[in-house]
Structure formats: C-alpha cells, structure tokens
KOLKOL-154144 format. One line per 3 residues: number of its first residue (from 0); their letters; for each residue x, z, y of C-alpha. Coordinates in Angstrom, 3 decimals, always signed. Layout:
N
NUM> a> X,Z,Y  ...
***
This chain:
60
0> mpv> +10.415,+4.271,+3.301  +10.654,+7.346,+5.466  +7.548,+9.623,+5.366
3> iar> +6.053,+10.108,+8.667  +3.380,+12.753,+7.929  +2.022,+15.126,+5.194
6> fyg> -1.659,+16.850,+5.523  -4.755,+17.423,+3.169  -2.476,+16.316,+0.386
9> mvi> -1.897,+12.937,+1.897  +1.630,+11.757,+2.265  +1.904,+8.494,+5.225
12> kmy> +4.925,+6.371,+4.961  +5.706,+3.505,+7.486  +8.083,+1.121,+7.836
15> frq> +10.224,+0.841,+11.522  +11.202,-2.362,+11.712  +9.038,-4.777,+12.689
18> seh> +10.265,-7.831,+10.562  +10.089,-5.948,+7.502  +6.807,-6.663,+6.821
21> npp> +3.021,-7.710,+9.000  +0.474,-6.793,+10.390  +1.815,-3.592,+11.457
24> hih> +0.338,-0.798,+8.935  +1.101,+2.424,+7.249  +1.172,+3.468,+3.052
27> viy> -0.889,+6.496,+2.425  -0.367,+7.666,-1.058  -3.521,+10.831,-2.148
30> gec> -2.682,+12.148,-5.282  -2.606,+9.106,-7.846  -4.174,+6.562,-5.257
33> vgv> -2.707,+4.496,-2.547  -3.995,+2.359,+0.461  -2.248,+0.149,+2.960
36> idi> -4.029,+0.754,+6.086  -3.934,-1.934,+8.996  -3.145,+0.521,+12.429
39> rtg> -4.884,-1.654,+14.691  -8.179,-1.820,+13.231  -7.991,+1.188,+10.657
42> eml> -8.805,-0.910,+7.804  -7.672,-0.925,+4.175  -5.990,-4.234,+3.635
45> egd> -5.428,-3.027,-0.133  -5.530,-0.148,-2.461  -7.699,+2.310,-4.339
48> lsk> -8.340,+5.116,-1.570  -11.814,+7.063,-1.762  -14.028,+6.906,+1.438
51> ral> -13.411,+10.231,+1.666  -9.846,+9.992,+2.047  -10.421,+6.990,+4.203
54> kme> -12.334,+8.922,+7.037  -9.600,+12.352,+7.115  -6.561,+9.462,+7.870
57> vle> -8.825,+6.984,+10.406  -6.539,+6.334,+13.450  -8.651,+6.642,+16.717
***
C-alpha cells in the first residue's frame, strides 16, 4: 500500500485500484494507533485513532 502523505507524525496510505477495497478509504497510522477513514464522509470506519488525531486529518 503506497504512502500518499506524511504530516504531524501521521502516515496516510491508500490503495489505488477500486477493486481492492470499498468504500473508498484511507489508512492512517499515528504512532501506535491506526484508523480507516471513509473518503466521502471523513468518518472512521475502524481503528483506534484519538479525537485529536481525527481532527488533524479531517477531509474537507
């Protein structure tokens, strides 16, 4: 899974083929925490990211 961004200690990864996973989402790694974020809604689908981390990566 390629890294598409790094900022504030977060690593953002994403598959590029639509057939690999649905709904479209990104994977966020922040220290020992991880999260799967829906691109369309910005909601965490699974994971244990803190509210602080989620506010830093909100997709708007």
